[in-house]
Structure formats: C-alpha cells, structure tokens
All heavy atoms as TSV, in Angstrom:
chain	resi	resn	atom	element	x	y	z
A	1	MET	N	N	-12.929	9.765	-10.474
A	1	MET	CA	C	-11.912	9.828	-9.453
A	1	MET	C	C	-11.821	8.530	-8.665
A	1	MET	O	O	-10.734	8.079	-8.359
A	1	MET	CB	C	-12.210	10.980	-8.503
A	1	MET	CG	C	-11.904	12.328	-9.050
A	1	MET	SD	S	-12.032	13.517	-7.727
A	1	MET	CE	C	-12.469	14.935	-8.658
A	2	ARG	N	N	-12.945	7.957	-8.340
A	2	ARG	CA	C	-12.920	6.703	-7.593
A	2	ARG	C	C	-12.298	5.592	-8.419
A	2	ARG	O	O	-11.663	4.711	-7.879
A	2	ARG	CB	C	-14.330	6.312	-7.181
A	2	ARG	CG	C	-14.871	7.183	-6.092
A	2	ARG	CD	C	-16.211	6.722	-5.643
A	2	ARG	NE	N	-16.711	7.630	-4.629
A	2	ARG	CZ	C	-17.624	7.320	-3.765
A	2	ARG	NH1	N	-18.161	6.129	-3.792
A	2	ARG	NH2	N	-18.036	8.175	-2.885
A	3	ARG	N	N	-12.485	5.667	-9.723
A	3	ARG	CA	C	-11.899	4.644	-10.587
A	3	ARG	C	C	-10.376	4.674	-10.512
A	3	ARG	O	O	-9.726	3.642	-10.448
A	3	ARG	CB	C	-12.374	4.844	-12.017
A	3	ARG	CG	C	-11.871	3.768	-12.935
A	3	ARG	CD	C	-12.376	3.955	-14.329
A	3	ARG	NE	N	-11.716	3.002	-15.184
A	3	ARG	CZ	C	-12.251	2.457	-16.231
A	3	ARG	NH1	N	-13.466	2.763	-16.571
A	3	ARG	NH2	N	-11.575	1.616	-16.967
A	4	ARG	N	N	-9.786	5.878	-10.489
A	4	ARG	CA	C	-8.322	5.996	-10.386
A	4	ARG	C	C	-7.824	5.445	-9.058
A	4	ARG	O	O	-6.816	4.758	-9.001
A	4	ARG	CB	C	-7.888	7.457	-10.519
A	4	ARG	CG	C	-7.815	7.923	-11.950
A	4	ARG	CD	C	-7.324	9.337	-12.034
A	4	ARG	NE	N	-5.898	9.401	-11.752
A	4	ARG	CZ	C	-5.234	10.514	-11.582
A	4	ARG	NH1	N	-5.856	11.670	-11.635
A	4	ARG	NH2	N	-3.944	10.496	-11.341
A	5	ALA	N	N	-8.549	5.756	-7.986
A	5	ALA	CA	C	-8.143	5.257	-6.666
A	5	ALA	C	C	-8.236	3.737	-6.636
A	5	ALA	O	O	-7.342	3.063	-6.113
A	5	ALA	CB	C	-9.014	5.873	-5.578
A	6	LEU	N	N	-9.301	3.187	-7.195
A	6	LEU	CA	C	-9.459	1.736	-7.241
A	6	LEU	C	C	-8.363	1.106	-8.087
A	6	LEU	O	O	-7.774	0.093	-7.700
A	6	LEU	CB	C	-10.832	1.370	-7.802
A	6	LEU	CG	C	-11.139	-0.112	-7.901
A	6	LEU	CD1	C	-11.057	-0.762	-6.524
A	6	LEU	CD2	C	-12.497	-0.333	-8.511
A	7	LEU	N	N	-8.042	1.717	-9.213
A	7	LEU	CA	C	-6.982	1.211	-10.079
A	7	LEU	C	C	-5.638	1.214	-9.348
A	7	LEU	O	O	-4.864	0.267	-9.441
A	7	LEU	CB	C	-6.894	2.036	-11.357
A	7	LEU	CG	C	-5.836	1.612	-12.368
A	7	LEU	CD1	C	-6.069	0.179	-12.814
A	7	LEU	CD2	C	-5.844	2.539	-13.565
A	8	ALA	N	N	-5.380	2.270	-8.581
A	8	ALA	CA	C	-4.132	2.346	-7.825
A	8	ALA	C	C	-4.055	1.233	-6.794
A	8	ALA	O	O	-3.022	0.587	-6.625
A	8	ALA	CB	C	-3.997	3.708	-7.152
A	9	LEU	N	N	-5.158	0.984	-6.095
A	9	LEU	CA	C	-5.163	-0.074	-5.088
A	9	LEU	C	C	-5.005	-1.452	-5.716
A	9	LEU	O	O	-4.298	-2.308	-5.187
A	9	LEU	CB	C	-6.443	-0.010	-4.264
A	9	LEU	CG	C	-6.548	1.177	-3.328
A	9	LEU	CD1	C	-7.904	1.192	-2.642
A	9	LEU	CD2	C	-5.445	1.172	-2.308
A	10	VAL	N	N	-5.627	-1.666	-6.859
A	10	VAL	CA	C	-5.484	-2.942	-7.557
A	10	VAL	C	C	-4.038	-3.121	-8.008
A	10	VAL	O	O	-3.481	-4.210	-7.911
A	10	VAL	CB	C	-6.461	-3.016	-8.757
A	10	VAL	CG1	C	-6.153	-4.206	-9.649
A	10	VAL	CG2	C	-7.892	-3.094	-8.248
A	11	SER	N	N	-3.412	-2.044	-8.461
A	11	SER	CA	C	-2.011	-2.117	-8.883
A	11	SER	C	C	-1.103	-2.488	-7.725
A	11	SER	O	O	-0.202	-3.311	-7.858
A	11	SER	CB	C	-1.563	-0.773	-9.468
A	11	SER	OG	O	-2.320	-0.469	-10.611
A	12	VAL	N	N	-1.343	-1.890	-6.562
A	12	VAL	CA	C	-0.551	-2.213	-5.373
A	12	VAL	C	C	-0.755	-3.672	-4.997
A	12	VAL	O	O	0.194	-4.387	-4.696
A	12	VAL	CB	C	-0.918	-1.274	-4.202
A	12	VAL	CG1	C	-0.316	-1.775	-2.901
A	12	VAL	CG2	C	-0.441	0.134	-4.483
A	13	ALA	N	N	-2.004	-4.134	-5.041
A	13	ALA	CA	C	-2.288	-5.532	-4.705
A	13	ALA	C	C	-1.598	-6.480	-5.679
A	13	ALA	O	O	-1.061	-7.518	-5.284
A	13	ALA	CB	C	-3.790	-5.773	-4.696
A	14	ALA	N	N	-1.588	-6.131	-6.963
A	14	ALA	CA	C	-0.940	-6.983	-7.961
A	14	ALA	C	C	0.564	-7.039	-7.727
A	14	ALA	O	O	1.176	-8.107	-7.812
A	14	ALA	CB	C	-1.238	-6.463	-9.364
A	15	LEU	N	N	1.159	-5.904	-7.414
A	15	LEU	CA	C	2.595	-5.889	-7.120
A	15	LEU	C	C	2.904	-6.713	-5.883
A	15	LEU	O	O	3.890	-7.446	-5.839
A	15	LEU	CB	C	3.085	-4.458	-6.915
A	15	LEU	CG	C	3.180	-3.602	-8.168
A	15	LEU	CD1	C	3.487	-2.152	-7.797
A	15	LEU	CD2	C	4.237	-4.135	-9.103
A	16	ALA	N	N	2.068	-6.604	-4.876
A	16	ALA	CA	C	2.280	-7.372	-3.651
A	16	ALA	C	C	2.161	-8.865	-3.927
A	16	ALA	O	O	2.929	-9.672	-3.397
A	16	ALA	CB	C	1.283	-6.942	-2.584
A	17	ALA	N	N	1.224	-9.248	-4.767
A	17	ALA	CA	C	1.053	-10.663	-5.094
A	17	ALA	C	C	2.264	-11.207	-5.847
A	17	ALA	O	O	2.685	-12.340	-5.615
A	17	ALA	CB	C	-0.224	-10.860	-5.923
A	18	CYS	N	N	2.839	-10.390	-6.712
A	18	CYS	CA	C	4.019	-10.825	-7.461
A	18	CYS	C	C	5.226	-11.017	-6.550
A	18	CYS	O	O	6.088	-11.838	-6.811
A	18	CYS	CB	C	4.366	-9.804	-8.538
A	18	CYS	SG	S	3.160	-9.737	-9.867
A	19	ALA	N	N	5.291	-10.245	-5.493
A	19	ALA	CA	C	6.429	-10.303	-4.585
A	19	ALA	C	C	6.156	-11.186	-3.373
A	19	ALA	O	O	6.948	-11.212	-2.445
A	19	ALA	CB	C	6.788	-8.893	-4.125
A	20	ALA	N	N	5.047	-11.895	-3.384
A	20	ALA	CA	C	4.680	-12.726	-2.233
A	20	ALA	C	C	5.687	-13.851	-2.048
A	20	ALA	O	O	6.203	-14.411	-3.014
A	20	ALA	CB	C	3.280	-13.306	-2.440
A	21	PRO	N	N	5.999	-14.193	-0.801
A	21	PRO	CA	C	6.942	-15.282	-0.534
A	21	PRO	C	C	6.349	-16.639	-0.923
A	21	PRO	O	O	5.136	-16.780	-1.055
A	21	PRO	CB	C	7.163	-15.198	0.975
A	21	PRO	CG	C	5.969	-14.485	1.505
A	21	PRO	CD	C	5.494	-13.584	0.412
A	22	ALA	N	N	7.213	-17.600	-1.120
A	22	ALA	CA	C	6.770	-18.938	-1.503
A	22	ALA	C	C	5.923	-19.546	-0.398
A	22	ALA	O	O	6.095	-19.246	0.775
A	22	ALA	CB	C	7.991	-19.817	-1.774
A	23	ARG	N	N	5.011	-20.415	-0.775
A	23	ARG	CA	C	4.169	-21.085	0.217
A	23	ARG	C	C	5.012	-21.903	1.170
A	23	ARG	O	O	6.046	-22.443	0.798
A	23	ARG	CB	C	3.185	-22.019	-0.484
A	23	ARG	CG	C	1.998	-21.313	-0.994
A	23	ARG	CD	C	0.980	-22.315	-1.436
A	23	ARG	NE	N	-0.186	-21.592	-1.887
A	23	ARG	CZ	C	-1.339	-22.143	-2.120
A	23	ARG	NH1	N	-1.476	-23.427	-1.980
A	23	ARG	NH2	N	-2.339	-21.426	-2.509
A	24	GLY	N	N	4.528	-21.985	2.398
A	24	GLY	CA	C	5.215	-22.807	3.370
A	24	GLY	C	C	6.247	-22.041	4.178
A	24	GLY	O	O	6.780	-22.555	5.135
A	25	THR	N	N	6.529	-20.803	3.790
A	25	THR	CA	C	7.478	-20.014	4.570
A	25	THR	C	C	6.706	-19.194	5.588
A	25	THR	O	O	5.661	-18.639	5.292
A	25	THR	CB	C	8.310	-19.070	3.681
A	25	THR	OG1	O	7.418	-18.208	2.978
A	25	THR	CG2	C	9.159	-19.838	2.689
A	26	ALA	N	N	7.205	-19.141	6.804
A	26	ALA	CA	C	6.544	-18.380	7.869
A	26	ALA	C	C	6.935	-16.918	7.747
A	26	ALA	O	O	8.087	-16.565	7.956
A	26	ALA	CB	C	6.943	-18.944	9.224
A	27	GLN	N	N	5.996	-16.085	7.376
A	27	GLN	CA	C	6.267	-14.666	7.204
A	27	GLN	C	C	5.324	-13.861	8.091
A	27	GLN	O	O	4.148	-14.176	8.196
A	27	GLN	CB	C	6.059	-14.246	5.737
A	27	GLN	CG	C	6.914	-14.991	4.748
A	27	GLN	CD	C	8.391	-14.721	4.922
A	27	GLN	OE1	O	8.789	-13.627	5.277
A	27	GLN	NE2	N	9.207	-15.726	4.695
A	28	ALA	N	N	5.835	-12.827	8.698
A	28	ALA	CA	C	5.017	-11.943	9.500
A	28	ALA	C	C	4.238	-11.004	8.590
A	28	ALA	O	O	4.680	-10.699	7.495
A	28	ALA	CB	C	5.893	-11.135	10.453
A	29	GLU	N	N	3.091	-10.570	9.029
A	29	GLU	CA	C	2.329	-9.597	8.257
A	29	GLU	C	C	2.261	-8.306	9.056
A	29	GLU	O	O	2.084	-8.322	10.261
A	29	GLU	CB	C	0.911	-10.071	7.981
A	29	GLU	CG	C	0.131	-9.055	7.172
A	29	GLU	CD	C	-1.258	-9.514	6.795
A	29	GLU	OE1	O	-1.431	-10.702	6.521
A	29	GLU	OE2	O	-2.147	-8.664	6.789
A	30	ARG	N	N	2.412	-7.205	8.355
A	30	ARG	CA	C	2.315	-5.907	9.000
A	30	ARG	C	C	1.359	-5.036	8.208
A	30	ARG	O	O	1.485	-4.908	6.992
A	30	ARG	CB	C	3.682	-5.241	9.050
A	30	ARG	CG	C	3.625	-3.874	9.673
A	30	ARG	CD	C	4.992	-3.314	9.877
A	30	ARG	NE	N	4.850	-1.917	10.270
A	30	ARG	CZ	C	5.842	-1.069	10.264
A	30	ARG	NH1	N	7.040	-1.456	9.893
A	30	ARG	NH2	N	5.658	0.167	10.634
A	31	ALA	N	N	0.387	-4.450	8.893
A	31	ALA	CA	C	-0.542	-3.518	8.261
A	31	ALA	C	C	0.012	-2.108	8.415
A	31	ALA	O	O	0.417	-1.714	9.502
A	31	ALA	CB	C	-1.915	-3.619	8.886
A	32	VAL	N	N	0.050	-1.373	7.326
A	32	VAL	CA	C	0.516	0.011	7.330
A	32	VAL	C	C	-0.637	0.875	6.854
A	32	VAL	O	O	-1.137	0.695	5.746
A	32	VAL	CB	C	1.741	0.199	6.410
A	32	VAL	CG1	C	2.139	1.663	6.324
A	32	VAL	CG2	C	2.899	-0.654	6.882
A	33	THR	N	N	-1.066	1.790	7.709
A	33	THR	CA	C	-2.156	2.688	7.356
A	33	THR	C	C	-1.584	4.009	6.866
A	33	THR	O	O	-0.737	4.605	7.524
A	33	THR	CB	C	-3.074	2.936	8.567
A	33	THR	OG1	O	-3.589	1.682	9.014
A	33	THR	CG2	C	-4.229	3.856	8.201
A	34	LEU	N	N	-2.032	4.433	5.697
A	34	LEU	CA	C	-1.620	5.706	5.115
A	34	LEU	C	C	-2.856	6.565	4.889
A	34	LEU	O	O	-3.864	6.075	4.398
A	34	LEU	CB	C	-0.924	5.495	3.770
A	34	LEU	CG	C	0.366	4.712	3.783
A	34	LEU	CD1	C	0.823	4.425	2.364
A	34	LEU	CD2	C	1.435	5.480	4.542
A	35	THR	N	N	-2.750	7.827	5.230
A	35	THR	CA	C	-3.837	8.764	4.996
A	35	THR	C	C	-3.341	9.855	4.068
A	35	THR	O	O	-2.270	10.427	4.300
A	35	THR	CB	C	-4.319	9.396	6.320
A	35	THR	OG1	O	-4.739	8.346	7.198
A	35	THR	CG2	C	-5.481	10.351	6.091
A	36	ALA	N	N	-4.090	10.126	3.014
A	36	ALA	CA	C	-3.766	11.222	2.096
A	36	ALA	C	C	-4.594	12.430	2.504
A	36	ALA	O	O	-5.822	12.355	2.603
A	36	ALA	CB	C	-4.077	10.842	0.660
A	37	ARG	N	N	-3.884	13.529	2.788
A	37	ARG	CA	C	-4.572	14.763	3.176
A	37	ARG	C	C	-3.705	15.947	2.775
A	37	ARG	O	O	-2.501	15.928	2.986
A	37	ARG	CB	C	-4.819	14.779	4.670
A	37	ARG	CG	C	-5.645	15.962	5.093
A	37	ARG	CD	C	-6.145	15.790	6.484
A	37	ARG	NE	N	-7.063	16.885	6.731
A	37	ARG	CZ	C	-7.605	17.126	7.866
A	37	ARG	NH1	N	-7.364	16.329	8.876
A	37	ARG	NH2	N	-8.401	18.141	8.019
A	38	TRP	N	N	-4.336	16.963	2.210
A	38	TRP	CA	C	-3.619	18.136	1.731
A	38	TRP	C	C	-2.534	17.733	0.732
A	38	TRP	O	O	-1.423	18.232	0.754
A	38	TRP	CB	C	-3.032	18.947	2.885
A	38	TRP	CG	C	-4.053	19.375	3.886
A	38	TRP	CD1	C	-4.173	18.912	5.161
A	38	TRP	CD2	C	-5.108	20.310	3.702
A	38	TRP	NE1	N	-5.248	19.504	5.782
A	38	TRP	CE2	C	-5.834	20.374	4.899
A	38	TRP	CE3	C	-5.524	21.101	2.636
A	38	TRP	CZ2	C	-6.945	21.189	5.051
A	38	TRP	CZ3	C	-6.626	21.914	2.804
A	38	TRP	CH2	C	-7.318	21.957	4.005
A	39	SER	N	N	-2.853	16.755	-0.099
A	39	SER	CA	C	-1.964	16.261	-1.153
A	39	SER	C	C	-0.660	15.675	-0.625
A	39	SER	O	O	0.365	15.686	-1.292
A	39	SER	CB	C	-1.661	17.364	-2.178
A	39	SER	OG	O	-2.862	17.746	-2.824
A	40	LYS	N	N	-0.681	15.147	0.602
A	40	LYS	CA	C	0.470	14.471	1.192
A	40	LYS	C	C	-0.003	13.191	1.870
A	40	LYS	O	O	-1.122	13.119	2.363
A	40	LYS	CB	C	1.139	15.340	2.258
A	40	LYS	CG	C	1.892	16.514	1.747
A	40	LYS	CD	C	2.579	17.188	2.920
A	40	LYS	CE	C	3.499	18.294	2.449
A	40	LYS	NZ	N	4.188	18.917	3.572
A	41	PHE	N	N	0.869	12.196	1.899
A	41	PHE	CA	C	0.588	10.999	2.667
A	41	PHE	C	C	1.080	11.192	4.099
A	41	PHE	O	O	2.022	11.941	4.346
A	41	PHE	CB	C	1.258	9.768	2.041
A	41	PHE	CG	C	0.559	9.289	0.808
A	41	PHE	CD1	C	1.096	9.521	-0.442
A	41	PHE	CD2	C	-0.642	8.605	0.899
A	41	PHE	CE1	C	0.450	9.079	-1.587
A	41	PHE	CE2	C	-1.295	8.165	-0.236
A	41	PHE	CZ	C	-0.753	8.408	-1.475
A	42	SER	N	N	0.456	10.502	5.038
A	42	SER	CA	C	0.772	10.679	6.448
A	42	SER	C	C	2.175	10.207	6.816
A	42	SER	O	O	2.712	10.591	7.847
A	42	SER	CB	C	-0.266	9.953	7.307
A	42	SER	OG	O	-0.327	8.583	6.953
A	43	ARG	N	N	2.774	9.372	5.990
A	43	ARG	CA	C	4.137	8.901	6.241
A	43	ARG	C	C	4.985	9.124	5.004
A	43	ARG	O	O	4.553	8.875	3.895
A	43	ARG	CB	C	4.146	7.408	6.568
A	43	ARG	CG	C	3.385	7.058	7.805
A	43	ARG	CD	C	3.452	5.569	7.988
A	43	ARG	NE	N	2.710	5.182	9.164
A	43	ARG	CZ	C	2.995	4.097	9.851
A	43	ARG	NH1	N	3.984	3.308	9.478
A	43	ARG	NH2	N	2.291	3.776	10.898
A	44	GLU	N	N	6.206	9.549	5.219
A	44	GLU	CA	C	7.130	9.719	4.104
A	44	GLU	C	C	7.962	8.477	3.877
A	44	GLU	O	O	8.447	8.229	2.793
A	44	GLU	CB	C	8.056	10.907	4.367
A	44	GLU	CG	C	7.350	12.240	4.285
A	44	GLU	CD	C	8.311	13.399	4.437
A	44	GLU	OE1	O	9.509	13.216	4.180
A	44	GLU	OE2	O	7.852	14.478	4.807
A	45	ARG	N	N	8.152	7.687	4.926
A	45	ARG	CA	C	9.027	6.518	4.840
A	45	ARG	C	C	8.449	5.396	5.693
A	45	ARG	O	O	7.966	5.632	6.789
A	45	ARG	CB	C	10.411	6.905	5.340
A	45	ARG	CG	C	11.424	5.838	5.212
A	45	ARG	CD	C	12.765	6.347	5.763
A	45	ARG	NE	N	13.793	5.407	5.433
A	45	ARG	CZ	C	14.711	5.583	4.515
A	45	ARG	NH1	N	14.734	6.692	3.837
A	45	ARG	NH2	N	15.606	4.664	4.269
A	46	ILE	N	N	8.539	4.178	5.163
A	46	ILE	CA	C	8.088	2.989	5.892
A	46	ILE	C	C	9.201	1.964	5.809
A	46	ILE	O	O	9.675	1.643	4.714
A	46	ILE	CB	C	6.800	2.417	5.274
A	46	ILE	CG1	C	5.691	3.465	5.333
A	46	ILE	CG2	C	6.389	1.133	5.975
A	46	ILE	CD1	C	4.508	3.136	4.475
A	47	GLU	N	N	9.621	1.461	6.934
A	47	GLU	CA	C	10.674	0.446	6.955
A	47	GLU	C	C	10.142	-0.810	7.621
A	47	GLU	O	O	9.537	-0.746	8.690
A	47	GLU	CB	C	11.894	0.965	7.720
A	47	GLU	CG	C	12.593	2.103	7.011
A	47	GLU	CD	C	13.878	2.516	7.687
A	47	GLU	OE1	O	14.525	1.659	8.314
A	47	GLU	OE2	O	14.216	3.702	7.597
A	48	VAL	N	N	10.360	-1.945	6.961
A	48	VAL	CA	C	9.973	-3.241	7.508
A	48	VAL	C	C	11.117	-4.220	7.241
A	48	VAL	O	O	11.874	-4.056	6.292
A	48	VAL	CB	C	8.664	-3.783	6.890
A	48	VAL	CG1	C	7.485	-2.911	7.260
A	48	VAL	CG2	C	8.779	-3.901	5.398
A	49	PRO	N	N	11.240	-5.242	8.082
A	49	PRO	CA	C	12.287	-6.233	7.851
A	49	PRO	C	C	12.074	-6.969	6.521
A	49	PRO	O	O	10.937	-7.149	6.075
A	49	PRO	CB	C	12.132	-7.195	9.026
A	49	PRO	CG	C	11.385	-6.430	10.061
A	49	PRO	CD	C	10.510	-5.476	9.320
A	50	VAL	N	N	13.150	-7.397	5.915
A	50	VAL	CA	C	13.092	-8.165	4.672
A	50	VAL	C	C	12.239	-9.410	4.899
A	50	VAL	O	O	12.366	-10.086	5.922
A	50	VAL	CB	C	14.515	-8.565	4.218
A	50	VAL	CG1	C	14.459	-9.513	3.045
A	50	VAL	CG2	C	15.319	-7.328	3.881
A	51	GLY	N	N	11.373	-9.711	3.953
A	51	GLY	CA	C	10.537	-10.902	4.035
A	51	GLY	C	C	9.194	-10.678	4.704
A	51	GLY	O	O	8.366	-11.572	4.738
A	52	THR	N	N	8.958	-9.479	5.219
A	52	THR	CA	C	7.696	-9.178	5.872
A	52	THR	C	C	6.622	-8.917	4.824
A	52	THR	O	O	6.841	-8.167	3.872
A	52	THR	CB	C	7.828	-7.931	6.773
A	52	THR	OG1	O	8.846	-8.160	7.723
A	52	THR	CG2	C	6.529	-7.621	7.488
A	53	THR	N	N	5.466	-9.524	4.996
A	53	THR	CA	C	4.336	-9.241	4.125
A	53	THR	C	C	3.688	-7.961	4.635
A	53	THR	O	O	3.372	-7.844	5.818
A	53	THR	CB	C	3.312	-10.388	4.165
A	53	THR	OG1	O	3.964	-11.582	3.714
A	53	THR	CG2	C	2.121	-10.102	3.272
A	54	VAL	N	N	3.486	-7.004	3.743
A	54	VAL	CA	C	2.921	-5.712	4.132
A	54	VAL	C	C	1.560	-5.539	3.474
A	54	VAL	O	O	1.405	-5.767	2.276
A	54	VAL	CB	C	3.855	-4.553	3.715
A	54	VAL	CG1	C	3.248	-3.214	4.100
A	54	VAL	CG2	C	5.222	-4.726	4.347
A	55	ARG	N	N	0.582	-5.140	4.276
A	55	ARG	CA	C	-0.763	-4.825	3.771
A	55	ARG	C	C	-0.961	-3.326	3.948
A	55	ARG	O	O	-0.851	-2.803	5.046
A	55	ARG	CB	C	-1.829	-5.583	4.549
A	55	ARG	CG	C	-3.238	-5.291	4.076
A	55	ARG	CD	C	-4.250	-6.196	4.756
A	55	ARG	NE	N	-4.152	-6.164	6.197
A	55	ARG	CZ	C	-4.896	-5.378	6.989
A	55	ARG	NH1	N	-5.771	-4.557	6.459
A	55	ARG	NH2	N	-4.749	-5.423	8.296
A	56	PHE	N	N	-1.207	-2.620	2.847
A	56	PHE	CA	C	-1.419	-1.186	2.897
A	56	PHE	C	C	-2.903	-0.877	3.016
A	56	PHE	O	O	-3.713	-1.398	2.258
A	56	PHE	CB	C	-0.870	-0.502	1.639
A	56	PHE	CG	C	0.623	-0.514	1.578
A	56	PHE	CD1	C	1.298	-1.477	0.850
A	56	PHE	CD2	C	1.356	0.434	2.258
A	56	PHE	CE1	C	2.673	-1.492	0.794
A	56	PHE	CE2	C	2.742	0.429	2.205
A	56	PHE	CZ	C	3.393	-0.535	1.482
A	57	VAL	N	N	-3.246	-0.025	3.964
A	57	VAL	CA	C	-4.599	0.478	4.125
A	57	VAL	C	C	-4.513	1.970	3.820
A	57	VAL	O	O	-3.851	2.707	4.538
A	57	VAL	CB	C	-5.124	0.255	5.565
A	57	VAL	CG1	C	-6.527	0.805	5.716
A	57	VAL	CG2	C	-5.058	-1.221	5.925
A	58	VAL	N	N	-5.159	2.392	2.729
A	58	VAL	CA	C	-5.041	3.770	2.281
A	58	VAL	C	C	-6.387	4.474	2.444
A	58	VAL	O	O	-7.411	3.986	1.974
A	58	VAL	CB	C	-4.584	3.840	0.808
A	58	VAL	CG1	C	-4.432	5.280	0.356
A	58	VAL	CG2	C	-3.277	3.078	0.633
A	59	ARG	N	N	-6.329	5.622	3.102
A	59	ARG	CA	C	-7.535	6.430	3.304
A	59	ARG	C	C	-7.295	7.794	2.661
A	59	ARG	O	O	-6.283	8.442	2.934
A	59	ARG	CB	C	-7.807	6.599	4.790
A	59	ARG	CG	C	-9.000	7.459	5.056
A	59	ARG	CD	C	-9.187	7.645	6.523
A	59	ARG	NE	N	-10.190	8.679	6.708
A	59	ARG	CZ	C	-10.945	8.768	7.758
A	59	ARG	NH1	N	-10.826	7.907	8.725
A	59	ARG	NH2	N	-11.817	9.741	7.849
A	60	ASN	N	N	-8.220	8.213	1.814
A	60	ASN	CA	C	-8.087	9.497	1.128
A	60	ASN	C	C	-9.023	10.509	1.778
A	60	ASN	O	O	-10.229	10.419	1.645
A	60	ASN	CB	C	-8.410	9.343	-0.358
A	60	ASN	CG	C	-8.145	10.624	-1.125
A	60	ASN	OD1	O	-7.643	11.590	-0.588
A	60	ASN	ND2	N	-8.496	10.622	-2.390
A	61	ASP	N	N	-8.462	11.474	2.504
A	61	ASP	CA	C	-9.240	12.541	3.128
A	61	ASP	C	C	-9.215	13.826	2.304
A	61	ASP	O	O	-9.604	14.883	2.784
A	61	ASP	CB	C	-8.700	12.847	4.538
A	61	ASP	CG	C	-9.069	11.769	5.541
A	61	ASP	OD1	O	-9.975	10.968	5.247
A	61	ASP	OD2	O	-8.458	11.736	6.626
A	62	ASP	N	N	-8.744	13.748	1.079
A	62	ASP	CA	C	-8.721	14.895	0.170
A	62	ASP	C	C	-9.928	14.844	-0.760
A	62	ASP	O	O	-10.466	13.770	-1.027
A	62	ASP	CB	C	-7.453	14.867	-0.691
A	62	ASP	CG	C	-6.346	15.740	-0.141
A	62	ASP	OD1	O	-6.612	16.551	0.761
A	62	ASP	OD2	O	-5.215	15.615	-0.623
A	63	PRO	N	N	-10.324	15.992	-1.305
A	63	PRO	CA	C	-11.428	15.990	-2.269
A	63	PRO	C	C	-11.001	15.510	-3.660
A	63	PRO	O	O	-11.844	15.345	-4.527
A	63	PRO	CB	C	-11.877	17.455	-2.303
A	63	PRO	CG	C	-10.671	18.237	-1.883
A	63	PRO	CD	C	-9.916	17.346	-0.934
A	64	VAL	N	N	-9.704	15.290	-3.878
A	64	VAL	CA	C	-9.215	14.801	-5.173
A	64	VAL	C	C	-8.653	13.397	-5.014
A	64	VAL	O	O	-8.234	13.000	-3.927
A	64	VAL	CB	C	-8.128	15.729	-5.770
A	64	VAL	CG1	C	-8.687	17.105	-6.060
A	64	VAL	CG2	C	-6.942	15.844	-4.845
A	65	ALA	N	N	-8.627	12.641	-6.084
A	65	ALA	CA	C	-8.109	11.266	-6.059
A	65	ALA	C	C	-6.583	11.285	-5.999
A	65	ALA	O	O	-5.927	12.187	-6.511
A	65	ALA	CB	C	-8.567	10.519	-7.305
A	66	HIS	N	N	-6.027	10.292	-5.337
A	66	HIS	CA	C	-4.582	10.122	-5.257
A	66	HIS	C	C	-4.244	8.689	-5.628
A	66	HIS	O	O	-5.100	7.818	-5.593
A	66	HIS	CB	C	-4.066	10.400	-3.840
A	66	HIS	CG	C	-4.198	11.818	-3.419
A	66	HIS	ND1	N	-3.338	12.796	-3.863
A	66	HIS	CD2	C	-5.096	12.437	-2.629
A	66	HIS	CE1	C	-3.700	13.955	-3.334
A	66	HIS	NE2	N	-4.766	13.770	-2.580
A	67	GLU	N	N	-2.993	8.449	-5.957
A	67	GLU	CA	C	-2.543	7.109	-6.228
A	67	GLU	C	C	-1.347	6.801	-5.334
A	67	GLU	O	O	-0.650	7.708	-4.882
A	67	GLU	CB	C	-2.182	6.920	-7.693
A	67	GLU	CG	C	-1.054	7.796	-8.171
A	67	GLU	CD	C	-0.838	7.662	-9.656
A	67	GLU	OE1	O	-1.786	7.342	-10.387
A	67	GLU	OE2	O	0.298	7.865	-10.085
A	68	LEU	N	N	-1.132	5.524	-5.081
A	68	LEU	CA	C	-0.014	5.091	-4.263
A	68	LEU	C	C	0.871	4.221	-5.121
A	68	LEU	O	O	0.410	3.227	-5.690
A	68	LEU	CB	C	-0.508	4.313	-3.048
A	68	LEU	CG	C	0.565	3.675	-2.190
A	68	LEU	CD1	C	1.377	4.750	-1.479
A	68	LEU	CD2	C	-0.058	2.739	-1.176
A	69	ILE	N	N	2.139	4.583	-5.221
A	69	ILE	CA	C	3.096	3.813	-5.994
A	69	ILE	C	C	4.131	3.269	-5.024
A	69	ILE	O	O	4.748	4.010	-4.275
A	69	ILE	CB	C	3.776	4.674	-7.075
A	69	ILE	CG1	C	2.711	5.228	-8.040
A	69	ILE	CG2	C	4.839	3.878	-7.811
A	69	ILE	CD1	C	3.246	6.255	-9.001
A	70	VAL	N	N	4.297	1.965	-5.030
A	70	VAL	CA	C	5.278	1.315	-4.146
A	70	VAL	C	C	6.512	1.039	-4.971
A	70	VAL	O	O	6.446	0.395	-6.001
A	70	VAL	CB	C	4.699	0.020	-3.557
A	70	VAL	CG1	C	5.723	-0.668	-2.675
A	70	VAL	CG2	C	3.424	0.321	-2.772
A	71	GLY	N	N	7.639	1.526	-4.499
A	71	GLY	CA	C	8.857	1.345	-5.263
A	71	GLY	C	C	10.021	0.916	-4.407
A	71	GLY	O	O	9.966	0.869	-3.225
C-alpha cells in the first residue's frame, strides 16, 4: 500500500516538473494540503492563478492507500 502512495506522489511530482515555468520567471508558490479520509479528499476543488507553482501535501488518514491524480 505504501508503494502505491509513493508512486502516486512521484507521479504528481513528475507532472509538476514537466509543467514548471521557465527559469528566470518570478512565480508564486502555493502549498495545498489535502487529507484523504473516509475515501474522500478534504477538498473537491482547488483554484489558483495561472502560472502559480503549486506544491501538494497529501496526508492519508484512511487505512487503505489512495492516489492523487492532477488533471
């Protein structure tokens, strides 16, 4: 189970790296904390301005593994 959670986080990090802005551009960073509990995430929707770098902090409070897909 931990392997799936780790794989999901690595996938999110890889997607974020691919979408990273070019060097030298001033971009704001926003941390978004998500908690998985009772098979639901704590937020259904996250809105940030275009060009904002987002760092996801995911906490799993369920006894089963979950994955996070950013789309």
